[in-house]
C-alpha positions as CSV (number, residue, x, y, z in Angstrom):
1,M,0.0,0.0,0.0
2,I,1.4,3.4,-0.9
3,P,1.7,5.8,2.1
4,S,-0.8,8.6,1.9
5,P,1.0,12.0,1.3
6,F,-1.3,13.5,3.9
7,R,0.5,11.5,6.6
8,H,3.7,13.2,5.6
9,I,2.1,16.6,5.4
10,T,0.9,16.2,8.9
11,I,4.4,15.5,10.2
12,L,5.8,18.8,8.9
13,L,2.6,20.7,9.8
14,F,3.2,19.9,13.4
15,L,6.2,22.2,13.2
16,V,4.2,24.9,11.4
17,C,1.0,24.9,13.4
18,G,2.1,23.4,16.7
19,F,-0.2,20.4,16.7
20,V,0.5,17.8,19.4
21,T,1.2,14.2,18.5
22,G,0.1,11.2,20.4
23,T,3.6,9.8,20.6
24,G,4.8,11.4,23.7
25,L,6.8,14.1,21.8
26,A,4.5,17.0,22.6
27,G,7.3,18.8,24.5
28,D,9.8,18.3,21.6
29,T,7.2,19.4,19.1
30,V,6.7,22.7,20.9
31,K,10.5,23.2,21.1
32,Y,11.0,22.3,17.4
33,R,8.2,24.7,16.4
34,Q,10.1,27.5,18.3
35,W,13.2,26.6,16.4
36,I,11.3,26.9,13.1
37,Q,10.1,30.4,14.1
38,E,13.7,31.4,14.9
39,M,14.9,30.2,11.5
40,K,12.2,32.3,9.8
41,S,13.5,35.5,11.3
42,A,17.3,34.6,11.3
43,S,19.4,36.3,8.6
44,R,21.0,33.0,7.8
45,G,17.9,30.9,8.3
46,P,18.8,27.2,9.0
47,F,22.4,27.8,7.8
48,S,23.7,29.3,11.0
49,E,27.2,27.8,10.5
50,G,27.9,29.9,7.4
51,I,28.9,28.8,4.0
52,K,31.1,25.8,3.4
53,W,32.6,23.6,0.6
54,Y,31.5,20.0,0.4
55,C,34.0,18.1,-1.6
56,N,33.5,14.9,-3.5
57,D,35.9,12.9,-1.3
58,G,33.7,13.7,1.8
59,S,35.9,16.5,3.2
60,V,34.4,19.8,4.2
61,Y,36.1,23.2,4.1
62,P,35.3,26.8,4.9
63,A,34.3,29.0,2.0
64,K,37.2,30.0,-0.1
65,A,38.2,29.9,-3.7
66,Y,39.1,26.5,-5.1
67,A,38.6,24.8,-1.7
68,C,37.8,21.4,-3.4
69,S,40.2,21.6,-6.3
70,R,42.5,18.9,-4.8
71,H,39.6,16.8,-3.5
72,G,37.8,15.8,-6.7
73,G,35.7,18.9,-6.9
74,G,32.6,19.7,-4.9
75,V,29.8,22.1,-4.2
76,E,29.5,25.2,-2.1
77,H,26.3,26.0,0.0
78,G,25.0,26.9,3.4
79,A,26.1,24.8,6.4
80,L,23.2,23.6,8.6
81,G,23.2,24.7,12.2
82,K,22.8,22.3,15.2
83,K,19.1,22.9,15.5
84,A,18.4,22.2,11.8
85,R,20.6,19.0,12.0
86,T,18.7,17.9,15.2
87,L,15.4,18.3,13.4
88,R,16.6,16.2,10.4
89,E,18.0,13.5,12.7
90,N,14.5,13.2,14.3
91,G,12.8,12.7,10.9
92,Y,11.9,16.3,10.1
93,W,13.6,16.7,6.8
94,I,13.9,20.5,6.6
95,A,16.4,22.8,4.8
96,N,16.7,20.3,1.9
97,L,19.5,21.0,-0.6
98,L,20.0,18.8,-3.7
99,A,23.4,20.1,-4.7
100,G,26.0,17.3,-4.6
101,V,23.6,14.7,-3.2
102,D,24.4,11.1,-4.0
103,I,21.1,10.4,-5.9
104,E,21.4,6.6,-6.1
105,R,22.1,6.3,-2.4
106,L,19.2,8.6,-1.6
107,L,16.8,6.6,-3.8
108,D,17.9,3.4,-2.2
109,S,17.4,4.7,1.4
110,P,14.4,3.0,3.1
111,D,12.8,6.3,4.0
112,F,13.2,7.9,0.6
113,V,9.4,8.3,0.0
114,D,9.0,10.0,3.3
115,R,12.0,12.3,2.6
116,Y,10.8,13.1,-0.9
117,N,7.3,14.0,0.4
118,Q,8.7,16.3,3.0
119,L,11.0,17.9,0.3
120,L,7.9,18.8,-1.7
121,I,6.0,20.0,1.4
122,E,8.9,22.3,2.2
123,K,8.9,23.6,-1.4
124,Y,5.2,24.4,-0.9
125,L,5.8,26.2,2.4
126,I,8.6,28.2,0.9
127,T,6.2,29.4,-1.8
128,A,3.1,29.8,0.4
129,D,4.7,31.2,3.6
130,D,7.0,33.9,2.2
131,G,10.1,31.7,2.1
132,W,9.3,29.8,5.4
133,I,12.6,29.0,7.1
134,L,14.5,30.5,4.1
135,R,12.6,33.8,4.5
136,K,15.9,35.7,4.9
137,A,18.3,33.0,3.9
138,L,17.1,33.4,0.3
139,F,19.1,36.7,0.4
140,Y,22.1,35.1,2.1
141,R,24.8,35.1,-0.6
142,G,26.2,31.6,-1.3
143,A,23.7,29.7,0.9
144,I,21.9,28.3,-2.1
145,Q,23.6,27.8,-5.4
146,E,20.8,27.8,-7.9
147,E,22.7,26.1,-10.8
148,D,23.8,23.3,-8.5
149,E,20.3,22.9,-7.0
150,R,18.7,22.6,-10.5
151,E,21.3,20.1,-11.5
152,G,20.7,18.0,-8.4
153,A,16.9,18.2,-9.0
154,R,17.3,17.2,-12.6
155,K,19.4,14.2,-11.6
156,L,16.9,13.1,-9.0
157,L,13.9,13.4,-11.2
158,T,15.6,11.7,-14.1
159,A,16.6,8.8,-11.9
160,M,13.0,8.6,-10.5
161,A,11.6,8.6,-14.0
162,G,13.7,5.5,-14.7
163,K,12.0,3.6,-11.9
164,K,8.9,1.6,-12.8
165,E,7.0,2.4,-9.7
166,W,7.4,6.2,-10.2
167,I,5.8,6.1,-13.7
168,G,3.3,3.6,-12.4
169,P,1.5,3.7,-9.0
170,R,3.6,6.7,-7.7
171,F,3.1,8.7,-10.9
172,A,1.3,11.6,-9.2
173,G,4.2,11.9,-6.8
174,L,6.8,12.1,-9.5
175,R,4.8,14.6,-11.5
176,T,4.3,16.8,-8.5
177,G,8.1,16.8,-8.1
178,V,8.6,17.8,-11.7
179,R,6.2,20.7,-11.1
180,M,7.7,21.9,-7.8
181,L,11.5,21.3,-8.2
182,P,13.2,23.7,-10.6
183,H,15.3,21.5,-12.9
184,G,15.7,23.1,-16.3
185,E,19.0,23.4,-18.0
186,D,21.1,26.6,-17.9
187,T,19.9,28.5,-20.9
188,A,21.4,31.7,-22.5
189,S,18.3,33.6,-21.3
190,V,18.9,32.5,-17.7
191,Q,22.6,33.5,-17.9
192,K,21.7,36.9,-19.3
193,V,19.4,37.5,-16.3
194,R,22.2,36.7,-13.9
195,Q,24.6,38.9,-15.7
196,M,22.2,41.9,-15.8
197,A,21.4,41.4,-12.1
198,A,25.1,41.3,-11.2
199,S,25.9,44.4,-13.2
200,L,23.1,46.3,-11.5
201,A,24.3,45.2,-8.1
202,E,27.8,46.5,-8.9
203,Q,26.3,49.9,-9.7
204,D,23.8,50.0,-6.9
205,R,24.7,48.4,-3.6
206,H,21.0,48.6,-2.4
207,F,20.2,46.1,-5.2
208,H,22.5,43.5,-3.6
209,D,19.7,41.5,-1.8
210,L,17.6,41.2,-4.9
211,R,20.7,40.1,-6.9
212,V,21.4,37.3,-4.4
213,K,17.7,36.2,-4.6
214,I,17.8,36.1,-8.4
215,H,21.1,34.2,-8.4
216,G,20.3,31.8,-5.6
217,S,16.6,30.9,-5.9
218,P,14.9,32.6,-8.9
219,D,11.3,32.4,-9.7
220,A,8.8,34.2,-12.0
221,G,7.9,36.6,-9.1
222,D,11.4,38.2,-9.4
223,A,10.2,40.3,-12.3
224,E,7.6,42.0,-10.1
225,R,10.1,42.4,-7.3
226,V,12.4,44.2,-9.7
227,R,9.6,46.4,-11.0
228,Q,8.7,47.4,-7.4
229,Y,12.3,48.3,-6.8
230,A,12.5,50.2,-10.1
231,A,9.5,52.3,-9.2
232,K,11.5,53.9,-6.4
233,Q,14.5,54.8,-8.7
234,K,15.1,58.0,-10.6
235,E,16.3,56.1,-13.6
236,P,14.3,52.8,-13.7
237,Q,15.1,51.8,-17.3
238,K,17.9,49.3,-16.6
239,Y,15.8,47.6,-13.8
240,L,12.7,47.4,-16.1
241,A,14.9,45.8,-18.8
242,L,15.9,43.2,-16.3
243,A,12.3,42.6,-15.3
244,E,11.4,42.1,-19.0
245,E,14.2,39.6,-19.4
246,I,13.0,37.6,-16.4
247,D,9.5,37.6,-17.9
248,K,11.0,36.1,-21.1
249,V,12.5,33.2,-19.2
250,Y,9.2,32.2,-17.7
251,R,6.9,33.1,-20.6
252,A,5.4,29.9,-22.0
253,L,5.4,29.1,-25.7
254,P,2.1,28.6,-27.5
255,L,1.2,24.9,-27.1
256,P,1.4,23.9,-30.8
257,Q,4.8,25.5,-31.1
258,L,6.0,23.7,-27.9
259,L,4.6,20.4,-29.2
260,R,6.5,20.7,-32.5
261,K,9.7,21.8,-30.7
262,D,9.7,18.7,-28.5
263,A,8.7,16.5,-31.5
264,R,11.9,17.5,-33.2
265,I,13.9,16.5,-30.2
266,F,12.5,13.0,-30.1
267,S,14.0,12.0,-33.4
268,G,14.7,8.5,-32.2
269,A,11.0,7.7,-31.4
270,H,9.0,8.3,-34.6
271,W,5.8,7.2,-32.9
272,L,6.2,9.9,-30.2
273,Q,7.0,12.5,-32.9
274,K,3.8,11.6,-34.6
275,L,1.8,11.8,-31.4
276,L,3.0,15.3,-30.8
277,T,2.7,16.7,-34.3
278,D,-0.7,15.2,-34.7
279,A,-1.7,16.8,-31.4
280,A,-0.4,20.1,-32.6
281,K,-2.5,19.9,-35.8
282,G,-5.6,18.8,-33.9
283,Y,-5.3,21.6,-31.4
284,E,-5.0,24.2,-34.2
285,A,-7.9,22.7,-36.3
286,N,-10.5,24.4,-34.1
287,P,-10.0,27.5,-32.0
288,Y,-13.0,27.0,-29.7
289,P,-12.4,26.1,-26.0
290,E,-14.7,23.0,-26.2
291,H,-12.5,21.5,-28.8
292,R,-9.2,22.4,-27.2
293,Y,-10.4,21.3,-23.8
294,A,-11.1,17.8,-25.2
295,A,-7.8,17.8,-27.2
296,T,-5.6,18.7,-24.3
297,A,-7.4,16.2,-22.0
298,Q,-6.8,13.4,-24.4
299,L,-3.1,14.5,-24.9
300,L,-2.6,14.4,-21.1
301,A,-3.7,10.8,-21.0
302,E,-1.6,9.8,-24.0
303,L,1.5,11.4,-22.5
304,R,1.1,9.4,-19.3
305,D,0.5,6.2,-21.2
306,A,3.6,6.9,-23.4
307,L,6.1,7.0,-20.5
308,P,6.7,3.2,-20.2
309,R,7.4,3.0,-24.0
310,I,10.1,5.7,-23.7
311,H,13.5,4.1,-22.9
312,S,15.5,7.3,-22.2
313,H,15.0,8.5,-18.6
314,S,15.8,12.1,-19.5
315,A,13.3,11.9,-22.4
316,R,10.6,10.7,-19.9
317,L,11.4,13.8,-17.8
318,R,11.0,16.0,-20.9
319,V,7.6,14.4,-21.5
320,L,6.6,15.1,-18.0
321,D,7.6,18.8,-18.4
322,L,5.5,18.9,-21.6
323,S,2.6,17.3,-19.7
324,L,2.6,20.3,-17.3
325,A,2.4,22.7,-20.1
326,V,-0.5,20.8,-21.6
327,E,-2.2,20.8,-18.2
328,A,-1.9,24.6,-18.0
329,D,-3.6,25.0,-21.4
330,N,-6.3,22.5,-20.4
331,F,-7.0,24.6,-17.3
332,R,-7.3,27.8,-19.4
333,Q,-9.7,26.1,-21.9
334,G,-11.7,24.7,-19.0
335,T,-12.0,28.2,-17.5
336,A,-13.2,29.5,-20.8
337,L,-15.9,26.8,-21.0
338,R,-17.5,28.0,-17.8
339,K,-19.1,30.8,-19.9
340,A,-21.0,28.2,-21.8
341,M,-22.3,26.3,-18.8
342,K,-25.8,27.9,-18.6
343,K,-26.7,27.1,-22.2
344,A,-25.0,23.6,-22.3
345,T,-27.2,20.5,-22.8
346,R,-27.0,17.5,-20.5
347,Q,-25.0,15.7,-23.2
348,H,-22.6,18.6,-23.4
349,R,-22.0,18.5,-19.7
350,I,-21.6,14.7,-19.7
351,S,-18.9,15.0,-22.4
352,W,-17.1,17.7,-20.4
353,I,-17.1,15.4,-17.3
354,R,-15.7,12.6,-19.4
355,Q,-12.9,14.9,-20.6
356,A,-12.3,16.1,-17.1
357,A,-11.9,12.5,-16.0
358,T,-9.5,11.8,-18.9
359,A,-7.4,14.9,-17.8
360,A,-7.5,13.8,-14.2
361,Y,-6.0,10.4,-15.3
362,G,-3.4,12.2,-17.4
363,T,-2.3,14.4,-14.4
364,G,-2.2,11.5,-12.0
365,L,-5.2,12.4,-9.9
366,I,-6.9,9.1,-10.6
367,N,-5.6,5.7,-11.9
368,K,-6.6,3.7,-15.0
369,R,-9.1,1.6,-13.1
370,S,-10.8,4.7,-11.8
371,L,-10.9,6.2,-15.2
372,I,-12.5,3.1,-16.7
373,E,-15.2,3.0,-14.0
374,A,-15.9,6.7,-14.5
375,E,-16.3,6.1,-18.2
376,K,-18.7,3.2,-17.5
377,S,-20.7,5.5,-15.3
378,L,-20.8,8.3,-17.9
379,A,-21.9,5.8,-20.5
380,R,-24.9,4.9,-18.4
381,L,-25.8,8.6,-18.3
382,S,-25.5,9.1,-22.0
383,H,-28.8,7.6,-23.0
384,D,-31.6,10.0,-24.1
385,D,-34.0,8.7,-21.5
386,I,-32.8,7.4,-18.1
387,P,-34.6,6.9,-14.8
388,L,-34.1,9.7,-12.2
389,S,-32.8,7.2,-9.7
390,T,-30.1,6.0,-12.1
391,Y,-29.2,9.6,-13.0
392,L,-28.8,10.6,-9.3
393,K,-26.9,7.4,-8.5
394,E,-24.4,7.9,-11.2
395,L,-23.9,11.6,-10.4
396,N,-23.3,10.7,-6.8
397,Y,-20.7,8.1,-7.8
398,L,-18.9,10.6,-10.1
399,G,-19.0,13.3,-7.5
């Protein structure tokens, strides 16, 4: 039986909300919660022991240039303080860094699923709670090396995509990780953003904290942060140019263009190329939301079913990335359909429910068996004349 993700959410929420467990650890829970609050307000967050180099031979050195050059290379990042280490030793996996992690060893650890779930919970809290324990540490230069974190996340997700269980019964968990863990490759646009931010920080020392944020843990919201900063400047043009460049990095391509772009990459799998190019043509064939909602729902299911046929683990990860883009478009089309709800016939609504179930399968919210049962139920609703009792029974099942 797969552990419920809500069990793991509860573990970490004890620290956020101060709930008391039934395991006799109420006192520790209160203490740990206080530590979390302290990390939120600390300038270094959980990295109270500064910045260190972690070399590939296992040695650790203070931050200095080329510290690991004679030790097989390594990564530089924040050093966890005693309180953060104590929390982790007791099963509260906070302050997770993926830079330099031994991925195979992590995957083989018996508590990996628990650790992975808590990693995703922490990512959510960082987004939802203004940085959570990294609230100020995001601006602590050197604590988080964004390029190394993305590389570590990419290696982790690629390795997980190569495991049968993670594209099978644990598919939803893998896809959530793909959504939440930044793992894209270092593009020219990303490099340009860093260069522009560094240049501005050299000219304007007050921009330093934003520069550190953009370099260490960038996100789409950085553009608005830069614009807010620019609004206070006498000469905002350079800052606004940076904000526009950040927008370009996070701006999505039109779906057909993205499908064709990925199709060109999958030159070794002609069947996958055809799936994507046919999907692009089908999407473009009709501009109405009803058509595109159905097309994207079907494509989501097809992309999920395609994963076991794809041998390359990195290609599987790319398909998962594509699936997220398709889901975003499916959501937009579904939102547009709401305007037609009042005039929709019963058959129209049933078809939309069927497409919603297909999309739910494609995104991992339900499994194949649940989709089949939902389709059977919808088939029973599709007759022109059905008893009211049957109608209510099937709607209750689908709801």
